[in-house]
py3Dmol code that shows the C-alpha trace and the ligand (Angstrom):
import py3Dmol

protein = """\
ATOM      1  CA  UNK A   1      12.010 -17.341 -76.283  1.00  0.00           C
ATOM      2  CA  UNK A   2      12.472 -20.314 -78.519  1.00  0.00           C
ATOM      3  CA  UNK A   3      14.986 -23.077 -78.055  1.00  0.00           C
ATOM      4  CA  UNK A   4      16.080 -24.493 -81.371  1.00  0.00           C
ATOM      5  CA  UNK A   5      18.768 -26.973 -82.105  1.00  0.00           C
ATOM      6  CA  UNK A   6      21.100 -26.070 -84.869  1.00  0.00           C
ATOM      7  CA  UNK A   7      21.125 -28.574 -87.687  1.00  0.00           C
ATOM      8  CA  UNK A   8      23.756 -30.741 -89.255  1.00  0.00           C
ATOM      9  CA  UNK A   9      25.303 -27.967 -91.311  1.00  0.00           C
ATOM     10  CA  UNK A  10      26.867 -26.366 -88.268  1.00  0.00           C
ATOM     11  CA  UNK A  11      27.241 -29.464 -86.133  1.00  0.00           C
ATOM     12  CA  UNK A  12      30.832 -30.686 -86.164  1.00  0.00           C
ATOM     13  CA  UNK A  13      29.808 -34.313 -86.437  1.00  0.00           C
ATOM     14  CA  UNK A  14      26.753 -36.492 -86.181  1.00  0.00           C
ATOM     15  CA  UNK A  15      25.248 -36.363 -82.739  1.00  0.00           C
ATOM     16  CA  UNK A  16      26.867 -33.202 -81.435  1.00  0.00           C
ATOM     17  CA  UNK A  17      24.518 -30.245 -81.633  1.00  0.00           C
ATOM     18  CA  UNK A  18      24.408 -26.606 -80.720  1.00  0.00           C
ATOM     19  CA  UNK A  19      21.238 -25.215 -79.147  1.00  0.00           C
ATOM     20  CA  UNK A  20      20.275 -21.678 -80.019  1.00  0.00           C
ATOM     21  CA  UNK A  21      17.949 -19.723 -77.717  1.00  0.00           C
ATOM     22  CA  UNK A  22      16.372 -16.803 -79.499  1.00  0.00           C
ATOM     23  CA  UNK A  23      14.674 -13.963 -77.664  1.00  0.00           C
ATOM     24  CA  UNK A  24      11.799 -12.763 -79.804  1.00  0.00           C
ATOM     25  CA  UNK A  25       9.552 -10.063 -78.364  1.00  0.00           C
ATOM     26  CA  UNK A  26      10.018  -7.223 -80.838  1.00  0.00           C
ATOM     27  CA  UNK A  27       7.228  -4.930 -79.616  1.00  0.00           C
ATOM     28  CA  UNK A  28       8.910  -4.576 -76.236  1.00  0.00           C
ATOM     29  CA  UNK A  29      12.488  -4.875 -77.498  1.00  0.00           C
ATOM     30  CA  UNK A  30      12.819  -8.244 -75.763  1.00  0.00           C
ATOM     31  CA  UNK A  31      12.002  -6.736 -72.381  1.00  0.00           C
ATOM     32  CA  UNK A  32      11.716  -9.549 -69.872  1.00  0.00           C
ATOM     33  CA  UNK A  33       8.150  -9.667 -68.669  1.00  0.00           C
ATOM     34  CA  UNK A  34       6.550 -12.533 -66.781  1.00  0.00           C
ATOM     35  CA  UNK A  35       5.752 -14.584 -69.897  1.00  0.00           C
ATOM     36  CA  UNK A  36       9.107 -14.166 -71.527  1.00  0.00           C
ATOM     37  CA  UNK A  37      10.893 -14.954 -68.294  1.00  0.00           C
ATOM     38  CA  UNK A  38       8.893 -18.183 -67.928  1.00  0.00           C
ATOM     39  CA  UNK A  39       9.670 -19.118 -71.538  1.00  0.00           C
ATOM     40  CA  UNK A  40      13.342 -18.445 -70.865  1.00  0.00           C
ATOM     41  CA  UNK A  41      13.221 -20.673 -67.816  1.00  0.00           C
ATOM     42  CA  UNK A  42      11.495 -23.432 -69.821  1.00  0.00           C
ATOM     43  CA  UNK A  43      14.102 -23.218 -72.586  1.00  0.00           C
ATOM     44  CA  UNK A  44      16.926 -23.459 -70.045  1.00  0.00           C
ATOM     45  CA  UNK A  45      15.333 -26.530 -68.449  1.00  0.00           C
ATOM     46  CA  UNK A  46      15.096 -28.249 -71.833  1.00  0.00           C
ATOM     47  CA  UNK A  47      18.840 -28.134 -72.412  1.00  0.00           C
ATOM     48  CA  UNK A  48      19.967 -30.872 -69.992  1.00  0.00           C
ATOM     49  CA  UNK A  49      17.330 -33.210 -71.456  1.00  0.00           C
ATOM     50  CA  UNK A  50      19.328 -33.492 -74.681  1.00  0.00           C
ATOM     51  CA  UNK A  51      22.735 -35.024 -73.982  1.00  0.00           C
ATOM     52  CA  UNK A  52      23.884 -34.242 -77.536  1.00  0.00           C
ATOM     53  CA  UNK A  53      23.853 -30.499 -76.904  1.00  0.00           C
ATOM     54  CA  UNK A  54      27.495 -29.420 -76.638  1.00  0.00           C
ATOM     55  CA  UNK A  55      27.012 -25.651 -76.445  1.00  0.00           C
ATOM     56  CA  UNK A  56      24.167 -23.165 -76.077  1.00  0.00           C
ATOM     57  CA  UNK A  57      23.967 -19.791 -77.788  1.00  0.00           C
ATOM     58  CA  UNK A  58      21.702 -17.047 -76.444  1.00  0.00           C
ATOM     59  CA  UNK A  59      20.765 -14.465 -79.029  1.00  0.00           C
ATOM     60  CA  UNK A  60      17.968 -12.203 -80.222  1.00  0.00           C
ATOM     61  CA  UNK A  61      15.679 -12.421 -83.212  1.00  0.00           C
ATOM     62  CA  UNK A  62      14.857  -8.724 -82.836  1.00  0.00           C
ATOM     63  CA  UNK A  63      16.787  -6.350 -85.023  1.00  0.00           C
ATOM     64  CA  UNK A  64      19.127  -3.942 -83.242  1.00  0.00           C
ATOM     65  CA  UNK A  65      18.231  -5.153 -79.726  1.00  0.00           C
ATOM     66  CA  UNK A  66      19.582  -8.009 -77.644  1.00  0.00           C
ATOM     67  CA  UNK A  67      17.393  -7.354 -74.599  1.00  0.00           C
ATOM     68  CA  UNK A  68      16.025  -4.126 -73.058  1.00  0.00           C
ATOM     69  CA  UNK A  69      16.090  -5.581 -69.550  1.00  0.00           C
ATOM     70  CA  UNK A  70      13.184  -6.058 -67.203  1.00  0.00           C
ATOM     71  CA  UNK A  71       9.765  -5.054 -68.494  1.00  0.00           C
ATOM     72  CA  UNK A  72       9.336  -1.624 -66.942  1.00  0.00           C
ATOM     73  CA  UNK A  73       5.689  -1.366 -67.979  1.00  0.00           C
ATOM     74  CA  UNK A  74       4.783  -4.601 -66.206  1.00  0.00           C
ATOM     75  CA  UNK A  75       6.831  -3.423 -63.219  1.00  0.00           C
ATOM     76  CA  UNK A  76       4.633  -0.341 -62.962  1.00  0.00           C
ATOM     77  CA  UNK A  77       1.576  -2.573 -62.435  1.00  0.00           C
ATOM     78  CA  UNK A  78       3.205  -4.861 -59.842  1.00  0.00           C
ATOM     79  CA  UNK A  79       2.806  -4.690 -56.095  1.00  0.00           C
ATOM     80  CA  UNK A  80       6.008  -4.624 -54.057  1.00  0.00           C
ATOM     81  CA  UNK A  81       5.536  -8.292 -53.260  1.00  0.00           C
ATOM     82  CA  UNK A  82       5.038  -9.221 -56.912  1.00  0.00           C
ATOM     83  CA  UNK A  83       8.081  -7.154 -57.895  1.00  0.00           C
ATOM     84  CA  UNK A  84      10.192  -8.894 -55.262  1.00  0.00           C
ATOM     85  CA  UNK A  85       9.084 -12.289 -56.527  1.00  0.00           C
ATOM     86  CA  UNK A  86       9.724 -11.263 -60.110  1.00  0.00           C
ATOM     87  CA  UNK A  87      13.267 -10.052 -59.436  1.00  0.00           C
ATOM     88  CA  UNK A  88      13.936 -13.233 -57.509  1.00  0.00           C
ATOM     89  CA  UNK A  89      12.805 -15.299 -60.497  1.00  0.00           C
ATOM     90  CA  UNK A  90      14.897 -13.147 -62.823  1.00  0.00           C
ATOM     91  CA  UNK A  91      17.951 -13.771 -60.630  1.00  0.00           C
ATOM     92  CA  UNK A  92      17.294 -17.513 -60.356  1.00  0.00           C
ATOM     93  CA  UNK A  93      16.703 -17.861 -64.085  1.00  0.00           C
ATOM     94  CA  UNK A  94      19.973 -16.171 -64.984  1.00  0.00           C
ATOM     95  CA  UNK A  95      21.770 -18.318 -62.427  1.00  0.00           C
ATOM     96  CA  UNK A  96      20.192 -21.450 -63.936  1.00  0.00           C
ATOM     97  CA  UNK A  97      21.435 -20.370 -67.369  1.00  0.00           C
ATOM     98  CA  UNK A  98      24.989 -19.905 -66.090  1.00  0.00           C
ATOM     99  CA  UNK A  99      24.807 -23.195 -64.191  1.00  0.00           C
ATOM    100  CA  UNK A 100      24.077 -25.281 -67.287  1.00  0.00           C
ATOM    101  CA  UNK A 101      26.769 -27.937 -67.658  1.00  0.00           C
ATOM    102  CA  UNK A 102      27.348 -26.971 -71.282  1.00  0.00           C
ATOM    103  CA  UNK A 103      29.066 -23.697 -72.186  1.00  0.00           C
ATOM    104  CA  UNK A 104      26.699 -20.811 -72.940  1.00  0.00           C
ATOM    105  CA  UNK A 105      27.647 -18.074 -75.400  1.00  0.00           C
ATOM    106  CA  UNK A 106      25.796 -14.755 -75.710  1.00  0.00           C
ATOM    107  CA  UNK A 107      25.686 -13.356 -79.247  1.00  0.00           C
ATOM    108  CA  UNK A 108      24.807  -9.686 -78.775  1.00  0.00           C
ATOM    109  CA  UNK A 109      23.637  -7.256 -81.453  1.00  0.00           C
ATOM    110  CA  UNK A 110      22.202  -3.911 -80.362  1.00  0.00           C
ATOM    111  CA  UNK A 111      21.226  -2.949 -76.838  1.00  0.00           C
ATOM    112  CA  UNK A 112      21.892  -5.175 -73.827  1.00  0.00           C
ATOM    113  CA  UNK A 113      20.650  -3.048 -70.938  1.00  0.00           C
ATOM    114  CA  UNK A 114      19.888  -3.739 -67.296  1.00  0.00           C
ATOM    115  CA  UNK A 115      18.583  -7.275 -67.074  1.00  0.00           C
ATOM    116  CA  UNK A 116      19.591  -7.618 -70.737  1.00  0.00           C
ATOM    117  CA  UNK A 117      23.238  -7.186 -69.784  1.00  0.00           C
ATOM    118  CA  UNK A 118      22.774  -9.289 -66.664  1.00  0.00           C
ATOM    119  CA  UNK A 119      21.561 -12.289 -68.670  1.00  0.00           C
ATOM    120  CA  UNK A 120      24.577 -11.896 -70.974  1.00  0.00           C
ATOM    121  CA  UNK A 121      26.852 -11.732 -67.920  1.00  0.00           C
ATOM    122  CA  UNK A 122      25.452 -15.064 -66.741  1.00  0.00           C
ATOM    123  CA  UNK A 123      26.793 -16.643 -69.948  1.00  0.00           C
ATOM    124  CA  UNK A 124      30.310 -18.064 -70.156  1.00  0.00           C
ATOM    125  CA  UNK A 125      31.387 -16.156 -73.264  1.00  0.00           C
ATOM    126  CA  UNK A 126      30.093 -12.953 -74.903  1.00  0.00           C
ATOM    127  CA  UNK A 127      30.440 -11.939 -78.538  1.00  0.00           C
ATOM    128  CA  UNK A 128      29.233  -8.543 -79.748  1.00  0.00           C
ATOM    129  CA  UNK A 129      28.380  -7.024 -83.097  1.00  0.00           C
ATOM    130  CA  UNK A 130      30.149  -3.682 -83.390  1.00  0.00           C
ATOM    131  CA  UNK A 131      26.910  -1.728 -82.957  1.00  0.00           C
ATOM    132  CA  UNK A 132      26.093  -3.406 -79.653  1.00  0.00           C
ATOM    133  CA  UNK A 133      25.489  -1.210 -76.611  1.00  0.00           C
ATOM    134  CA  UNK A 134      25.887  -2.311 -73.009  1.00  0.00           C
ATOM    135  CA  UNK A 135      24.765  -0.705 -69.789  1.00  0.00           C
ATOM    136  CA  UNK A 136      23.369  -1.102 -66.312  1.00  0.00           C
ATOM    137  CA  UNK A 137      21.024   1.901 -66.096  1.00  0.00           C
ATOM    138  CA  UNK A 138      19.310   0.787 -62.889  1.00  0.00           C
ATOM    139  CA  UNK A 139      20.565   3.672 -60.741  1.00  0.00           C
ATOM    140  CA  UNK A 140      18.927   6.036 -63.258  1.00  0.00           C
ATOM    141  CA  UNK A 141      15.692   4.290 -62.210  1.00  0.00           C
ATOM    142  CA  UNK A 142      16.661   4.736 -58.558  1.00  0.00           C
ATOM    143  CA  UNK A 143      17.289   1.003 -58.049  1.00  0.00           C
ATOM    144  CA  UNK A 144      20.335  -1.250 -58.434  1.00  0.00           C
ATOM    145  CA  UNK A 145      21.048  -4.197 -60.726  1.00  0.00           C
ATOM    146  CA  UNK A 146      19.269  -7.028 -58.952  1.00  0.00           C
ATOM    147  CA  UNK A 147      19.809 -10.073 -61.152  1.00  0.00           C
ATOM    148  CA  UNK A 148      23.512 -10.628 -60.672  1.00  0.00           C
ATOM    149  CA  UNK A 149      24.904  -7.408 -62.178  1.00  0.00           C
ATOM    150  CA  UNK A 150      26.501  -6.106 -58.989  1.00  0.00           C
ATOM    151  CA  UNK A 151      28.276  -9.435 -58.530  1.00  0.00           C
ATOM    152  CA  UNK A 152      29.075 -10.750 -62.010  1.00  0.00           C
ATOM    153  CA  UNK A 153      30.271  -7.505 -63.600  1.00  0.00           C
ATOM    154  CA  UNK A 154      32.938  -6.724 -60.947  1.00  0.00           C
ATOM    155  CA  UNK A 155      34.153 -10.317 -61.086  1.00  0.00           C
ATOM    156  CA  UNK A 156      34.461  -9.999 -64.848  1.00  0.00           C
ATOM    157  CA  UNK A 157      36.002  -6.537 -65.260  1.00  0.00           C
ATOM    158  CA  UNK A 158      37.111  -5.479 -61.775  1.00  0.00           C
ATOM    159  CA  UNK A 159      35.301  -3.505 -59.114  1.00  0.00           C
ATOM    160  CA  UNK A 160      36.433  -0.032 -60.145  1.00  0.00           C
ATOM    161  CA  UNK A 161      35.135   0.033 -63.724  1.00  0.00           C
ATOM    162  CA  UNK A 162      32.048  -1.960 -62.733  1.00  0.00           C
ATOM    163  CA  UNK A 163      31.258   0.670 -60.101  1.00  0.00           C
ATOM    164  CA  UNK A 164      31.743   3.493 -62.588  1.00  0.00           C
ATOM    165  CA  UNK A 165      29.339   1.844 -65.023  1.00  0.00           C
ATOM    166  CA  UNK A 166      26.763   1.178 -62.293  1.00  0.00           C
ATOM    167  CA  UNK A 167      27.020   4.555 -60.560  1.00  0.00           C
ATOM    168  CA  UNK A 168      26.710   6.479 -63.843  1.00  0.00           C
ATOM    169  CA  UNK A 169      24.352   4.110 -65.654  1.00  0.00           C
ATOM    170  CA  UNK A 170      26.413   4.959 -68.761  1.00  0.00           C
ATOM    171  CA  UNK A 171      25.864   3.006 -71.960  1.00  0.00           C
ATOM    172  CA  UNK A 172      29.092   1.815 -73.586  1.00  0.00           C
ATOM    173  CA  UNK A 173      29.684   0.731 -77.150  1.00  0.00           C
ATOM    174  CA  UNK A 174      31.102  -2.604 -78.294  1.00  0.00           C
ATOM    175  CA  UNK A 175      34.688  -1.412 -78.627  1.00  0.00           C
ATOM    176  CA  UNK A 176      34.697  -0.066 -75.058  1.00  0.00           C
ATOM    177  CA  UNK A 177      32.996  -3.273 -73.900  1.00  0.00           C
ATOM    178  CA  UNK A 178      35.871  -5.203 -75.476  1.00  0.00           C
ATOM    179  CA  UNK A 179      38.433  -2.879 -73.880  1.00  0.00           C
ATOM    180  CA  UNK A 180      36.867  -3.320 -70.427  1.00  0.00           C
ATOM    181  CA  UNK A 181      36.569  -7.091 -70.844  1.00  0.00           C
ATOM    182  CA  UNK A 182      32.780  -7.273 -70.893  1.00  0.00           C
ATOM    183  CA  UNK A 183      32.911  -9.144 -74.208  1.00  0.00           C
ATOM    184  CA  UNK A 184      35.430 -11.623 -75.594  1.00  0.00           C
ATOM    185  CA  UNK A 185      35.150 -10.507 -79.227  1.00  0.00           C
ATOM    186  CA  UNK A 186      33.621  -7.758 -81.326  1.00  0.00           C
ATOM    187  CA  UNK A 187      32.736  -8.584 -84.909  1.00  0.00           C
ATOM    188  CA  UNK A 188      31.097  -6.678 -87.776  1.00  0.00           C
ATOM    189  CA  UNK A 189      27.480  -5.786 -87.045  1.00  0.00           C
ATOM    190  CA  UNK A 190      25.178  -8.672 -87.878  1.00  0.00           C
ATOM    191  CA  UNK A 191      27.794 -11.400 -87.510  1.00  0.00           C
ATOM    192  CA  UNK A 192      27.773 -12.019 -83.738  1.00  0.00           C
ATOM    193  CA  UNK A 193      25.713 -15.193 -84.153  1.00  0.00           C
ATOM    194  CA  UNK A 194      28.088 -16.516 -86.827  1.00  0.00           C
ATOM    195  CA  UNK A 195      31.044 -15.899 -84.526  1.00  0.00           C
ATOM    196  CA  UNK A 196      29.216 -17.560 -81.630  1.00  0.00           C
ATOM    197  CA  UNK A 197      28.474 -20.611 -83.816  1.00  0.00           C
ATOM    198  CA  UNK A 198      32.138 -20.738 -84.837  1.00  0.00           C
ATOM    199  CA  UNK A 199      33.190 -20.803 -81.169  1.00  0.00           C
ATOM    200  CA  UNK A 200      30.464 -23.327 -80.319  1.00  0.00           C
ATOM    201  CA  UNK A 201      31.709 -25.614 -83.083  1.00  0.00           C
ATOM    202  CA  UNK A 202      35.248 -25.402 -81.730  1.00  0.00           C
ATOM    203  CA  UNK A 203      33.908 -26.385 -78.306  1.00  0.00           C
ATOM    204  CA  UNK A 204      31.740 -29.171 -79.709  1.00  0.00           C
ATOM    205  CA  UNK A 205      34.754 -30.926 -81.211  1.00  0.00           C
ATOM    206  CA  UNK A 206      36.203 -31.492 -77.752  1.00  0.00           C
ATOM    207  CA  UNK A 207      35.369 -34.064 -75.125  1.00  0.00           C
ATOM    208  CA  UNK A 208      32.078 -32.910 -73.577  1.00  0.00           C
ATOM    209  CA  UNK A 209      32.901 -34.284 -70.138  1.00  0.00           C
ATOM    210  CA  UNK A 210      36.230 -32.451 -70.220  1.00  0.00           C
ATOM    211  CA  UNK A 211      34.513 -29.212 -71.256  1.00  0.00           C
ATOM    212  CA  UNK A 212      31.908 -29.545 -68.501  1.00  0.00           C
ATOM    213  CA  UNK A 213      34.546 -30.313 -65.897  1.00  0.00           C
ATOM    214  CA  UNK A 214      36.632 -27.338 -67.042  1.00  0.00           C
ATOM    215  CA  UNK A 215      33.591 -25.077 -66.677  1.00  0.00           C
ATOM    216  CA  UNK A 216      32.877 -26.380 -63.189  1.00  0.00           C
ATOM    217  CA  UNK A 217      36.527 -26.053 -62.154  1.00  0.00           C
ATOM    218  CA  UNK A 218      36.652 -22.405 -63.270  1.00  0.00           C
ATOM    219  CA  UNK A 219      33.232 -21.420 -61.918  1.00  0.00           C
ATOM    220  CA  UNK A 220      33.635 -23.074 -58.520  1.00  0.00           C
ATOM    221  CA  UNK A 221      37.329 -22.171 -58.272  1.00  0.00           C
ATOM    222  CA  UNK A 222      36.644 -18.491 -58.994  1.00  0.00           C
ATOM    223  CA  UNK A 223      34.517 -18.351 -55.867  1.00  0.00           C
ATOM    224  CA  UNK A 224      37.246 -19.520 -53.566  1.00  0.00           C
ATOM    225  CA  UNK A 225      40.927 -19.073 -52.625  1.00  0.00           C
ATOM    226  CA  UNK A 226      43.728 -20.560 -54.748  1.00  0.00           C
ATOM    227  CA  UNK A 227      44.419 -23.576 -52.522  1.00  0.00           C
ATOM    228  CA  UNK A 228      40.730 -24.550 -52.453  1.00  0.00           C
ATOM    229  CA  UNK A 229      40.504 -23.877 -56.174  1.00  0.00           C
ATOM    230  CA  UNK A 230      43.388 -26.283 -56.808  1.00  0.00           C
ATOM    231  CA  UNK A 231      41.451 -28.916 -54.873  1.00  0.00           C
ATOM    232  CA  UNK A 232      38.388 -28.227 -57.035  1.00  0.00           C
ATOM    233  CA  UNK A 233      40.577 -28.654 -60.123  1.00  0.00           C
ATOM    234  CA  UNK A 234      41.908 -31.978 -58.781  1.00  0.00           C
ATOM    235  CA  UNK A 235      38.379 -33.261 -58.190  1.00  0.00           C
ATOM    236  CA  UNK A 236      37.196 -32.139 -61.630  1.00  0.00           C
ATOM    237  CA  UNK A 237      40.262 -33.635 -63.313  1.00  0.00           C
ATOM    238  CA  UNK A 238      39.604 -36.939 -61.545  1.00  0.00           C
ATOM    239  CA  UNK A 239      36.154 -37.092 -63.137  1.00  0.00           C
ATOM    240  CA  UNK A 240      37.720 -37.234 -66.599  1.00  0.00           C
ATOM    241  CA  UNK A 241      40.084 -40.130 -65.827  1.00  0.00           C
ATOM    242  CA  UNK A 242      37.645 -43.073 -65.998  1.00  0.00           C
ATOM    243  CA  UNK A 243      35.926 -41.867 -69.183  1.00  0.00           C
ATOM    244  CA  UNK A 244      35.907 -43.656 -72.545  1.00  0.00           C
ATOM    245  CA  UNK A 245      36.431 -40.291 -74.171  1.00  0.00           C
ATOM    246  CA  UNK A 246      39.818 -39.920 -72.497  1.00  0.00           C
ATOM    247  CA  UNK A 247      40.957 -43.254 -73.980  1.00  0.00           C
ATOM    248  CA  UNK A 248      39.469 -42.230 -77.326  1.00  0.00           C
ATOM    249  CA  UNK A 249      41.597 -39.068 -77.258  1.00  0.00           C
ATOM    250  CA  UNK A 250      44.761 -41.082 -76.652  1.00  0.00           C
ATOM    251  CA  UNK A 251      43.853 -43.692 -79.292  1.00  0.00           C
ATOM    252  CA  UNK A 252      43.028 -41.023 -81.872  1.00  0.00           C
ATOM    253  CA  UNK A 253      46.390 -39.364 -81.209  1.00  0.00           C
ATOM    254  CA  UNK A 254      48.241 -42.668 -81.697  1.00  0.00           C
ATOM    255  CA  UNK A 255      46.237 -43.495 -84.842  1.00  0.00           C
ATOM    256  CA  UNK A 256      46.642 -39.974 -86.243  1.00  0.00           C
ATOM    257  CA  UNK A 257      42.904 -39.444 -86.657  1.00  0.00           C
ATOM    258  CA  UNK A 258      40.264 -37.058 -85.358  1.00  0.00           C
ATOM    259  CA  UNK A 259      38.794 -38.284 -82.066  1.00  0.00           C
ATOM    260  CA  UNK A 260      35.095 -39.078 -81.867  1.00  0.00           C
ATOM    261  CA  UNK A 261      33.894 -38.134 -78.415  1.00  0.00           C
ATOM    262  CA  UNK A 262      30.586 -39.494 -77.175  1.00  0.00           C
ATOM    263  CA  UNK A 263      30.391 -37.964 -73.747  1.00  0.00           C
ATOM    264  CA  UNK A 264      31.033 -41.319 -72.074  1.00  0.00           C
TER     265      UNK A 264
END
"""
ligand_1 = """\
57
LIG
N 10.317 -2.489 -70.670
C 9.150 -2.371 -71.322
N 9.033 -1.863 -72.566
C 10.157 -1.468 -73.174
C 11.421 -1.580 -72.555
C 11.484 -2.124 -71.242
N 12.628 -2.300 -70.585
N 12.364 -1.109 -73.420
C 11.697 -0.716 -74.518
N 10.356 -0.932 -74.374
C 9.278 -0.624 -75.305
C 9.089 0.880 -75.417
O 8.334 1.361 -74.344
C 8.388 0.957 -76.747
O 7.031 0.619 -76.570
P 5.867 1.468 -77.287
O 6.069 1.190 -78.759
O 4.620 0.871 -76.741
O 6.107 2.891 -76.939
C 9.054 -0.141 -77.566
O 9.638 -1.034 -76.616
C 10.127 0.365 -78.457
O 11.002 1.147 -77.677
P 11.928 2.264 -78.347
O 11.121 3.074 -79.314
O 12.640 2.957 -77.259
O 12.933 1.334 -79.204
P 14.368 1.690 -79.772
O 14.701 0.574 -80.704
O 14.444 3.076 -80.251
O 15.349 1.596 -78.479
C 16.173 0.564 -76.485
C 15.582 0.352 -77.879
C 17.574 1.180 -76.630
C 16.298 -0.808 -75.836
C 15.265 1.516 -75.679
O 13.941 1.045 -75.785
C 15.613 1.599 -74.216
O 16.533 2.299 -73.837
N 14.815 0.898 -73.364
C 14.944 0.991 -71.940
C 16.131 0.202 -71.448
C 16.134 0.160 -69.945
O 16.322 1.167 -69.279
N 15.874 -1.046 -69.414
C 15.620 -1.246 -68.018
C 16.864 -1.574 -67.363
S 16.612 -1.803 -65.647
C 16.410 -3.478 -65.484
O 16.449 -4.253 -66.403
C 16.229 -4.006 -64.113
C 14.952 -3.470 -63.612
C 14.411 -4.350 -62.525
C 12.990 -3.922 -62.300
C 12.277 -4.858 -61.438
C 11.209 -5.599 -62.186
C 10.243 -6.260 -61.280
"""
view = py3Dmol.view(width=600, height=400)
view.addModel(protein, "pdb")
view.setStyle({"model": 0}, {"cartoon": {"style": "trace"}})
view.addModel(ligand_1, "xyz")
view.setStyle({"model": 1}, {"stick": {}})
view.zoomTo()
view.show()
């Protein structure tokens, strides 16, 4: 896994950048083994250190595969204790990705299976090339999704279809994934990253504190009842009031110019 920061050509203005995390383990089709998981964790921890990052894109450098899930060969060599610790780290790493303050977009080409779908589910937005394949095949291995799949998929697409996909382990194509609501967009094969960058640039033009607060309001609110969620929204909204960016937005509107948000 490499964390790169996209350069000026795709940044909407000086300062604002988009970080791109690229999974690159072709021999194992990006299967998440111990090393790759640690690298993923390291890349995630780097993101908050750069305040200019306005969006993160998770993608693959391996042709035709996003991520083949947990490394089943390494699993074979693990003791039960090691396997338990590994799954726990997998779960925590995906949660850390989803908990980043900046929006995270998964750009999926090819197979996103098992843990490969679970890491995409931990992202805020998913974009798929039309040859992408999605599935949670864990029950075909006599286990269950253990890195958030049983919780994030039903919240995203509803319990009934999520159960069908988990119970059968069926692999679905990009157009079905769009129909079920697993992905936000399907695009021609090979252009998922371009679409993700386009969305990231749209996000990066907006006030970063506002975007962060919106993410928190949705994520925390989705875990609670409506009345509590409204209180979460109120608290998140209040965080935007004292910011310089809010005044900049109002001034830019009055002066008929594009606002320049600094995250202050
Ligand atoms: N783990 C380890 N190696 C893998 C994995 C994997 N998940 N997936 C593929 N590979 C390896 C293959 O074994 C093969 O290696 P080799 O060349 O040494 O034989 C190489 O990658 C290429 O594989 P293919 O020839 O199959 O490549 P294709 O491009 O034809 O197909 C696919 C790519 C569609 C991704 C296909 O490889 C596939 O279906 N892989 C298995 C997907 C899968 O079932 N993933 C597991 C899901 S379960 C999960 O993620 C949670 C498990 C939790 C376990 C707990 C861990 C501690």
